[in-house]
GUDREN-131906 format. One record per residue (C-alpha): residue number from 1; residue in one letter; x, y, z. Coordinates in Angstrom, 1 decimal. Each point is the difference from the previous one (the first is absolute). Example, Ala and Ser with C-alpha at 12.3 -4.5 7.8 and 13.67 -1.06 7.14 Angstrom:
2
 num residuo      X      Y      Z
   1       a   12.3   -4.5    7.8
   2       s    1.4    3.4   -0.7
# end
This chain:
311
 num residuo      X      Y      Z
   1       m   50.3  144.9  112.4
   2       k   -0.8   -1.6    3.3
   3       l    0.5   -3.3   -1.4
   4       c    3.5    1.1   -1.2
   5       r    0.9    1.4    3.3
   6       a   -1.2   -3.1    1.7
   7       r    2.2   -2.4   -2.2
   8       l    3.3    2.0    0.0
   9       p    1.2   -0.9    3.5
  10       s   -0.6   -3.7   -0.6
  11       a    1.9    0.0   -3.2
  12       c    2.9    1.9    1.6
  13       r    0.1   -2.6    2.8
  14       r    0.2   -2.9   -2.5
  15       n    2.9    1.6   -1.8
  16       r    1.9    0.9    3.2
  17       v    0.5   -3.6    1.2
  18       p    2.0   -1.2   -3.0
  19       l    2.2    3.1    0.2
  20       i    0.8   -0.7    3.6
  21       a    0.9   -3.6   -0.7
  22       l    2.2    1.1   -2.9
  23       a    1.8    2.5    2.2
  24       v    0.7   -2.6    2.6
  25       l    1.3   -2.4   -2.6
  26       l    2.4    2.6   -1.4
  27       a    1.2    0.9    3.4
  28       m    0.8   -3.6    0.8
  29       l    1.9   -0.4   -3.3
  30       f    2.0    3.1    0.5
  31       g    0.8   -0.9    3.6
  32       l    1.2   -3.5   -1.1
  33       k    2.3    1.5   -2.6
  34       s    1.4    2.5    2.5
  35       t    0.7   -2.9    2.5
  36       e    1.7   -2.0   -2.7
  37       a    2.1    3.0   -1.0
  38       q    1.0    0.6    3.6
  39       t    0.8   -3.7    0.8
  40       p    3.6   -0.8   -1.1
  41       a    0.5   -3.1   -2.2
  42       a    1.4   -3.1    1.8
  43       a    3.8   -0.2   -0.4
  44       a    1.3   -2.8   -2.3
  45       p    1.8   -2.8    1.9
  46       t    3.7    0.6    0.2
  47       v    2.1   -2.8   -1.6
  48       p    3.3   -0.4    1.8
  49       v    3.1    0.4   -2.2
  50       p    2.4   -2.9    0.5
  51       s    3.4    1.1    1.2
  52       p    2.8   -1.0   -2.4
  53       q    1.8   -3.2    1.1
  54       a    3.7    0.3    0.9
  55       v    2.1   -1.5   -2.8
  56       p    2.6   -2.4    1.4
  57       t    3.6    1.2   -0.3
  58       p    2.2   -2.4   -1.9
  59       p    2.9   -1.3    2.1
  60       q    3.3    1.7   -0.5
  61       m    2.4   -2.5   -1.5
  62       s    3.8   -0.4    0.0
  63       s    2.5   -2.5   -1.4
  64       l    2.5   -2.3    1.7
  65       a    2.9   -1.6   -1.9
  66       v    1.8   -2.8    1.7
  67       s    3.0   -2.2   -0.6
  68       a    2.4   -2.3    1.9
  69       q    3.7   -0.7    0.3
  70       f    2.3   -2.4    1.7
  71       s    2.0    1.1    2.9
  72       g    3.7    0.1   -0.4
  73       d    0.6    0.6   -3.7
  74       q   -3.4    1.7   -0.3
  75       a   -0.8   -1.8   -3.2
  76       p   -3.6    0.4   -1.1
  77       i   -2.3   -3.0    0.5
  78       r   -1.7   -0.7   -3.3
  79       s   -2.1   -3.1    0.7
  80       g   -1.6   -2.0    2.8
  81       l   -1.6    3.1    1.7
  82       e   -3.5    0.3    1.4
  83       w   -1.2    3.4    1.1
  84       r   -2.9    0.8    2.3
  85       i   -1.4    3.5    0.9
  86       f   -1.8    0.4    3.3
  87       k   -2.1    3.1    0.7
  88       i    0.3    1.3    3.6
  89       m   -3.5    0.8    1.3
  90       r   -0.9    2.7    2.5
  91       d   -0.3   -2.5    2.8
  92       g    3.5   -1.4   -0.7
  93       t   -1.1   -3.2   -1.8
  94       t    1.2   -0.9   -3.4
  95       s   -1.7   -1.3   -3.1
  96       i    1.7   -1.3   -3.2
  97       v   -1.0    2.1   -3.0
  98       q    2.3   -1.1   -2.8
  99       r    2.4   -2.8   -1.0
 100       s    2.6   -0.5   -2.8
 101       k    2.7   -2.5   -1.1
 102       a    1.7    2.5   -2.2
 103       d    3.7    0.8    0.7
 104       a   -0.7    3.8    0.2
 105       p   -3.7    0.7    0.0
 106       v   -1.7    3.4    0.3
 107       f   -3.1    0.2    2.1
 108       t   -2.7    2.7   -0.3
 109       l   -1.5    0.6    3.5
 110       e   -2.0    2.4    2.0
 111       r    2.0    2.5    2.0
 112       g    0.8   -1.3    3.5
 113       d    2.2   -2.3    2.1
 114       y    1.0   -3.5   -1.2
 115       f    2.2   -3.0    0.8
 116       v    2.0   -1.3   -3.0
 117       h    0.9   -3.7    0.4
 118       v    2.2   -2.0   -2.4
 119       s    0.8   -3.7    0.3
 120       y    2.8   -1.9   -1.8
 121       g   -0.9   -3.6    0.7
 122       f    0.5   -0.4    3.8
 123       a    1.7    3.4    0.3
 124       s   -1.9    3.3    0.4
 125       a    0.2    3.7    0.7
 126       s   -2.5    2.7    0.7
 127       k   -0.2    3.8    0.4
 128       r   -2.6    2.6    0.9
 129       v   -0.6    2.8   -2.6
 130       t   -2.2    3.1   -0.1
 131       l   -1.5    1.0   -3.4
 132       a   -0.8    3.7   -0.6
 133       e   -0.1    2.1   -3.2
 134       a    3.4   -0.9   -1.3
 135       p    0.7   -3.6   -1.4
 136       v    2.1   -2.2    2.4
 137       k    2.8   -2.4   -0.9
 138       e    1.2   -2.6    2.4
 139       k    2.8   -2.6   -0.2
 140       l    0.0   -2.8    2.6
 141       t    3.2   -2.0    0.9
 142       l   -0.1   -3.7    0.5
 143       a    2.7   -2.1    1.6
 144       a   -0.8   -3.1   -1.9
 145       g    1.3   -2.6   -2.4
 146       a   -1.0   -3.4   -1.4
 147       l    0.8   -3.6    0.6
 148       r    0.0   -2.8   -2.6
 149       l    0.4   -3.6    1.1
 150       g    1.0   -3.2   -1.6
 151       a    0.9   -3.6    1.2
 152       t    2.3   -2.8   -1.1
 153       l    0.2   -3.7    0.7
 154       g    3.7   -0.8   -0.1
 155       d    1.1    2.0   -3.1
 156       q   -3.4   -0.1   -1.8
 157       p   -2.8    2.5    0.4
 158       v   -3.1   -1.2    1.7
 159       p   -3.1    0.2   -2.3
 160       r   -2.0    3.1    0.8
 161       s   -3.1   -2.1    0.8
 162       k    1.7   -2.0    2.7
 163       v    1.4    2.7    2.2
 164       s   -1.5    2.9    1.9
 165       y    1.3    2.7    2.4
 166       t   -1.2    1.7    3.1
 167       i    1.5    3.4    1.1
 168       y    0.1    1.1    3.6
 169       l    0.9    3.2    1.7
 170       p    2.1   -1.0    3.0
 171       a   -0.7    1.1    3.5
 172       p    2.5    0.2    2.9
 173       g    0.7   -3.6    0.9
 174       d   -2.4   -1.4   -2.6
 175       p    1.1   -0.3   -3.7
 176       e   -3.6   -0.7   -1.0
 177       g   -1.4    2.9    2.0
 178       h   -2.5    1.2   -2.7
 179       q   -1.0   -1.8   -3.2
 180       l   -0.1    2.5   -2.9
 181       a   -0.7   -2.2   -3.0
 182       s   -0.4   -3.7   -0.8
 183       g   -0.6   -2.1   -3.1
 184       i    2.7    1.9   -2.0
 185       h    1.4   -1.8   -3.0
 186       s    3.5    0.0   -1.6
 187       g    0.7    3.1   -2.1
 188       e   -2.6    2.3    1.7
 189       a    1.3    3.4    1.0
 190       v   -1.4    0.8    3.5
 191       r    0.2    3.7    0.8
 192       l    1.1    0.6    3.6
 193       a    1.1    2.8    2.3
 194       e    3.8    0.2    0.5
 195       g    1.1   -2.5    2.7
 196       v    0.8   -3.6    0.8
 197       y   -2.5   -2.8   -0.5
 198       h   -0.3   -3.7    0.9
 199       v   -0.9   -2.1   -3.0
 200       v   -1.2   -3.6    0.1
 201       s    0.1   -2.1   -3.2
 202       t   -2.1   -3.1   -0.1
 203       y    0.6   -2.7   -2.6
 204       g   -3.0   -2.4   -0.2
 205       d   -2.4   -0.2    2.8
 206       t    1.9   -1.8    2.8
 207       n    3.2    1.0    1.8
 208       a    2.3    1.1   -2.8
 209       t    0.5    3.6    1.1
 210       v    2.9    2.4   -0.2
 211       r    0.3    3.2    2.1
 212       a    2.0    3.2   -0.6
 213       d    0.2    3.6    1.2
 214       i    0.2    2.4   -2.9
 215       k    0.6    3.7   -0.1
 216       v   -1.9    2.3   -2.3
 217       e    1.5    3.3   -1.0
 218       s   -1.8    3.1   -1.1
 219       g   -0.2    0.5   -3.8
 220       r    1.4   -3.5   -0.7
 221       l   -1.3   -3.3   -1.2
 222       t    1.5   -2.8    2.1
 223       d    0.2   -3.5   -1.5
 224       a    0.4   -2.9    2.4
 225       t    0.2   -3.7   -0.7
 226       l   -0.6   -2.6    2.7
 227       r    1.5   -3.5   -0.3
 228       h   -2.1   -3.0    0.9
 229       r    1.3   -3.4    1.1
 230       a   -2.8   -2.4   -0.6
 231       a   -1.5   -2.7   -2.2
 232       t   -3.4   -1.3   -1.0
 233       m   -0.7   -3.5    1.3
 234       t   -2.9   -2.4   -0.8
 235       l   -0.9   -2.5    2.7
 236       k   -1.8   -3.3   -0.8
 237       l   -0.8   -3.2    1.9
 238       v    0.8   -3.2   -2.0
 239       e   -0.1   -3.7    0.7
 240       t    3.1   -0.6   -2.0
 241       p    2.8    2.4   -1.2
 242       g   -1.2    1.7   -3.1
 243       g   -3.5   -1.3    0.5
 244       e   -3.3    1.8   -0.4
 245       a   -0.8    2.6    2.7
 246       l   -2.8   -0.9    2.4
 247       a   -2.9    2.4    0.1
 248       d   -1.7    1.4    3.1
 249       t    3.3    0.4    1.8
 250       n    0.4    2.6    2.8
 251       w    3.4    1.7    0.1
 252       s    1.9    1.8    2.7
 253       v    3.5    1.5   -0.4
 254       f    2.0    0.9    3.0
 255       s    3.2    2.0    0.6
 256       p    2.9   -1.5    1.9
 257       g   -1.3    1.7    3.1
 258       g   -3.4   -1.7   -0.4
 259       d   -2.0    3.0   -1.2
 260       i   -2.6   -0.7   -2.7
 261       v    1.1    1.6   -3.2
 262       q   -2.8   -1.1   -2.4
 263       e   -3.0   -2.3    0.0
 264       s   -1.9   -1.3   -3.0
 265       v   -2.4   -2.7   -1.2
 266       g    0.1   -2.0   -3.2
 267       a    2.0   -2.4   -2.0
 268       f    2.7    2.6   -0.7
 269       a    1.2    2.8    2.3
 270       t    2.1    2.6   -1.9
 271       m    1.6    2.8    2.0
 272       t    3.0    2.3   -0.2
 273       l    2.2   -0.3    3.0
 274       a    3.1    1.8    1.3
 275       e    3.2   -1.9   -0.2
 276       g    0.5   -2.4    2.9
 277       l   -1.1   -3.2    1.7
 278       y   -3.6   -1.0    0.5
 279       s   -2.2   -2.8    1.3
 280       v   -3.2   -1.1   -1.8
 281       v   -2.9   -2.0    1.4
 282       a   -2.6   -1.6   -2.3
 283       r   -3.3   -1.4    1.3
 284       h   -2.0   -2.4   -2.1
 285       g   -2.5   -2.7    0.7
 286       g    0.3    0.4    3.7
 287       k    3.8   -0.4    0.0
 288       t    2.9    2.4    0.3
 289       y    3.2    0.0   -2.0
 290       a    3.0    2.3    0.4
 291       r    3.4    0.9   -1.3
 292       d    2.6    2.7    0.0
 293       f    1.2    1.9   -3.2
 294       r    2.3    2.8   -1.0
 295       v   -0.7    3.1   -2.1
 296       d    2.9    1.4   -2.1
 297       t   -0.2    3.4   -1.7
 298       g   -1.2   -0.3   -3.6
 299       r   -0.4   -3.8    0.1
 300       d   -3.7   -0.5   -0.5
 301       g   -1.1   -3.7    0.3
 302       d   -2.3   -2.7    1.4
 303       v    0.0   -1.3    3.6
 304       e   -1.4   -3.6    0.1
 305       v   -1.3   -1.3    3.3
 306       l   -0.4   -3.8    0.0
 307       a   -3.2   -1.4    1.3
 308       t    1.7   -2.8    1.9
 309       g    0.3   -0.6    3.7
 310       g   -2.6    2.6    0.9
 311       q   -1.2    0.5    3.5
# end
């Protein structure tokens, strides 16, 4: 019995230590779970929602129908027109946005302010328009006509390839105040604003010219024929009448007043000259030869300069 009493406290102490450790472990576990339960979970990151982009509003459109008429009889113009549409910007500048060569085009444009410009050759008109919801129709009036030119030599028409015309708009005291067009050929219709014009017809490339003042009326085609008085002459330096032309000859043709009309180099010098008297000087081999000759309208021919008695 003593032995039993003596061993009991020792055994009890050995069993008490593991129990205390187990209790501490359980306390720690329950404390951790309690802390986890009390600690709120971290919030998930917020993804920003993109704002919807503004959808561009399509421009509001309108239509513009245009046509043109002659002043006076107000007949419609059905050909030769060129239209340009200029948009007026906010700063007052303009920018071309559409073109057309139709006689009565219809333009589809954004609403706003525009300049309508129409040209008929060298004549033109313009107008400011405002486009809103309702379609717009505009008719522009042009004080314009056309001029068609021709030329004759005597009673015969001058070949188209040998004559050209220049048209001037006269200024006070100056019939050739402003050149409008050049290089025009016979039969071409030149569209012009109503008024009086100075026309120069040149036959050949020398001094055979004819001048005239011609009136152009609105809505009418004016035909004008200019009559030349000239001939085409061929100059040659020969040792005997009817002989062979000498090469490398320098030619100078003078008017009766001593002005140089034409210069050329070669065995033959062909030129169209206005009717009248002329002097010709031929230089060849260091010597100079001269003679006078006459040009009669329509009488083309040769002018022989004899290479005798040269200076």
